[in-house]
N, C-alpha and C positions, 0 to 999 in steps of 0.2 A: 485251672487257675492255681490249685494247690501244687500241682506238678511243676508249674513254671516257677513258683516260689522255691521249691526244693532244688531245682536246677540252678537258680540264681545263688542260693545259699552254698551249694557245692562249688560253684565257680568262685564265689567269694573266698571260701576256705582254701581252694587251690591257689588262688592269687596270693593270699596271706602266707601260705606255706612256701610258695615260690619266693616271695619277698624276703622271708626269714632265711631261707636257704641261701639266696643271693647275698644277703647281708653278712652271714657267717663266712661264706666263701670269700667275699670281698675283703673282709677283715683279716682272714688268714693270709691272703695274697699280699695285702698291704703290709702286714706285719713282717712277712719274709722280705719284701722289698725294702722296708725301713731298716731292718736288721742288716741287710747287705750294704747299706750306706754308712754304717758305723765303721770305725777303724779300731779293731781290737788290739790291745797291747800284747796279747798272747792268749792261749787257751783259757777260757773262763767258764766255770760251771754256771749255767744259766738257771736251771731249776732241776728238780729231780729227773734224772734220765737224759739230760741233754748237755751239750758242751758247745760253746761258741768258739769257732776257730777262725783264723785268718787264712784266706786263700789268695794267692797272687795270680792275677790275670793281666793281660796286656792292656796298657793304657789305650784310650781311644785312638790316639795317633800312632800307636805301635812302637813308640820310642822307649818304652820301659815297662816296668811292672807296677801294678797298683793293687793294694789290699782291698779285699771284700770280706765282710763278716758272713759266716754261714753257721747255722745251727746243725749239729750232727748228734746222733744218739751217743750218749756217754758209754764208755767201755772201760773195763778194768785192764784189758790187755792192750798195750800200746800198739801192737801189730794191727789189731782190728781197727783202732782209731786211725792209724796211718793209712790203712786200706780205704777207710771211709773218706779221708781227705783227698786221696788220689781220685776216687770215684766222683767226688764233688767237682774236682777240676775238670774231669771229662764232661760232666753235666753242663759246664760253662757258667758264665756270670749271670747274675740276675739284674744287675745295674747296667751302667753305661760302658763298662769295660768290654774288651774283645776277648773271645776265647783263645786259649793258647794250645789246646789239644784238639785234634780232630774229633768231631762228635761220634765217629764210627770206631774210635779207639776202644779196644777191649783190654781190660786189666786182668791178666792171668793170676797175679798175686803180688802181695807186698808183705815182706817179712823183715825182721831186724836181726842182724848178726853183729853183736857188740855195739859199736857206735855207728854202724853202717846200715842204712835201709836199702834193701834190694827191691827194685820195682821191675816186674816182668810184664811188659806190654805185648800185645799181639802185633803182627806185622803192619796192621792198619795205622798204628802210631806213626811209623816212618813213612809209609806210603801216602798218608793223608795230609802230611804237613805241606804247606805252600813252599815253593822253591825260595831259596835265599837264606843266608846265614842268620838274619835277624829273627825270622820266624822260628828257626831251629833253636836259637839261643833263648828266646822267650818261652818256648815250649819246655825245654829242659830245665831252665832255672825257675819256671813257675812251680815245677814239681819239687826241685831241690830246696828252694826257699820256703815253700809251704810246709814241707816236712820238717826242716830244721828249725823254723820259727816256732811251730806249734809243739814240737817235741824236743826240748833241749838236749836229751840224751842222744839224739840223732845228729851226728856231726858231718856225715857224708852220705851220698846216695849213689848207688851203682845201678845202671840201666841194663836190662836184658830185653831181648826181643824173642818171643816164643821160646823162652828157656835158655837161649844162647847169649853169651856175652856180646856186647856191641863194641866194636872198635871205634867206629866213627858214625856220625850222623851229619851228612854233608861234609862240611869242613870242621865240624866240632869233634874234638877228640874225647871219646867216651871210654877209652880203654881202662882208665882208672876211675875209682869213685870220685865224684865231684863234691866240693865243699860249697856252701851257700855263697852267693854274691848279692848281698843286700844293697850294693851300690846301684843295682839296676832299678831299684824302686823309685818311682816318680811320685813325689808327694810334697806338698807345701809344708814347710815347718820341719824338715829334716828327713833323714833316711830311717829305715827300719831299725838299724843298729842304734841310732841315737834315741829312738823311742823305746827300746827294750828296757 
């Protein structure tokens, strides 16, 4: 009888612990989802050690880019923050948007030279993109716009594949660094440039 009571007590404690764990995990997931639904006006310090940035993903219909907020670790070196932004683009959206970069994409490095960000992807980036110029434009400009929007000192982005300069991606000319194109943003109430 006493052993049965101890077993029930242990089970009750396990259930309470599981419920608390589930509530904490659910709260963290909900917070990340809710954060992704906000539209940040630019990089904003959130709390000590974090920074809220805007990532550009494809709209659900694939007709343009849509902003999603994401919290990243704050960093003093803009190169480290730029690298974190590109890694988050590879991770894909949390909300309703469509990913722009193949999930198998490997980022070999991101660094800044003057006003130009150099982004070195593995070959999986080009190989994993769906055929068609729209998918290529969305992929390239999700990177360019995300970096330029969050880091005003970055005016252009140069793409590399496995350390080599890229001349073209499909029909898209990548021989020179690209400047952002915020006209690709699909958003009610104005474009990203109007919101800046």
